[in-house]
C-alpha positions in Angstrom: 102.2 -95.3 74.1 100.2 -92.1 74.7 101.8 -89.5 76.9 100.3 -88.7 80.3 98.3 -85.5 80.0 98.8 -83.1 82.9 96.8 -80.1 84.1 98.5 -77.6 86.4 96.2 -75.7 88.8 96.8 -72.8 91.1 100.6 -72.4 90.9 102.4 -69.0 90.9 104.1 -68.2 87.6 107.6 -69.2 88.7 106.4 -72.6 89.9 104.4 -73.1 86.7 107.5 -72.4 84.7 109.5 -75.0 86.7 106.8 -77.6 86.2 106.4 -76.8 82.5 110.1 -77.3 81.9 110.1 -80.5 83.9 107.1 -81.9 81.9 108.5 -80.7 78.5 111.8 -82.6 79.3 110.0 -85.9 79.7 108.9 -87.8 76.5 106.1 -89.6 78.3 104.5 -86.4 79.7 102.4 -83.7 78.0 101.1 -80.4 79.4 97.3 -80.4 78.8 96.7 -77.0 80.3 97.0 -74.6 83.2 94.4 -72.9 85.4 94.8 -70.3 88.0 91.7 -71.3 90.0 90.6 -74.7 91.2 86.9 -74.0 90.4 87.6 -74.3 86.7 88.9 -77.8 86.9 85.7 -79.8 86.5 84.7 -78.0 83.3 88.1 -78.4 81.7 88.3 -82.1 82.8 84.9 -82.6 81.2 85.7 -80.9 77.9 89.2 -82.2 77.3 91.3 -85.2 78.1 93.3 -84.9 81.3 95.0 -87.8 83.0 96.6 -86.1 86.0 95.7 -82.9 87.8 98.6 -81.4 89.8 97.3 -78.7 92.1 98.9 -76.2 94.5 97.4 -76.3 97.9 98.2 -74.3 101.1 97.6 -77.3 103.3 96.6 -80.9 103.3 92.8 -80.2 103.1 91.8 -81.2 99.5 88.9 -79.4 97.8 85.9 -81.8 97.3 85.9 -81.2 93.6 89.1 -83.3 93.2 87.6 -86.2 95.1 84.5 -86.0 92.8 86.7 -86.0 89.6 88.5 -89.1 90.8 85.2 -90.8 91.8 83.7 -90.0 88.4 86.9 -91.3 86.7 87.2 -88.0 84.8 90.9 -88.0 85.9 93.2 -90.9 86.6 95.2 -89.3 89.4 95.0 -86.2 91.5 98.1 -84.8 93.1 98.7 -81.8 95.3 101.9 -80.0 96.0 101.3 -78.8 99.5 103.2 -75.9 101.1 102.3 -76.1 104.8 104.9 -73.5 105.9 108.1 -75.2 107.0 108.0 -78.0 104.4 106.5 -79.0 101.1 105.2 -82.4 100.0 103.3 -84.2 97.3 100.0 -85.6 98.3 98.2 -88.3 96.3 94.6 -87.0 96.5 93.2 -90.5 95.9 94.9 -91.9 98.9 93.9 -89.2 101.2 95.8 -87.4 104.1 98.7 -89.1 105.6 100.2 -90.3 102.3 102.7 -87.7 101.3 105.7 -88.1 99.1 108.8 -85.9 98.8 108.3 -82.6 96.9 111.4 -82.9 94.8 111.4 -82.8 91.0 112.0 -86.5 91.0 109.2 -87.1 93.6 106.7 -85.1 91.4 107.6 -87.2 88.3 107.3 -90.4 90.3 103.9 -89.3 91.6 102.6 -88.3 88.2 103.7 -91.6 86.7 102.1 -93.5 89.6 105.3 -94.9 90.8 105.7 -92.6 93.8 104.3 -95.0 96.3 106.6 -94.1 99.1 104.3 -93.2 101.9 106.8 -91.8 104.4 106.3 -88.3 105.7 108.4 -85.9 103.7 111.8 -84.8 105.1 112.3 -82.2 102.4 112.3 -78.9 104.1 112.2 -75.4 102.6 115.9 -75.1 102.8 116.6 -78.4 101.1 117.8 -77.9 97.5 115.6 -80.9 96.4 112.5 -79.1 97.3 110.9 -77.6 94.2 110.4 -73.8 94.3 112.3 -73.4 97.5 109.5 -74.6 99.7 106.7 -72.6 98.0 104.1 -74.1 95.8 
């Protein structure tokens, strides 16, 4: 079975390091690349094979380019780790607003693999040790 190829977008260095370590520790996952800016995602998705994009967003509003990548089937799944201030959560871009999952390391892995179908609002607050990056994406 081929590993799930993941592109990380817009994360600060410390968060990128945490996610890289998480991805490297899982045999079914592979880091396909990293970008600092969202605008570079369409070109990279067109020129390489990326299954899942995991993007850092300041709120639940998703840039239109991610919806277009999903609609064109250039990526299989789009995920956002959203930091809206008092809490952080994982948003499945394909399902739209109102479908967050918990922003724990386990929640991120489940979302990447497509098994994180829990659609309950996150209760993982910035002070919760399960929240990755201490609440900051």
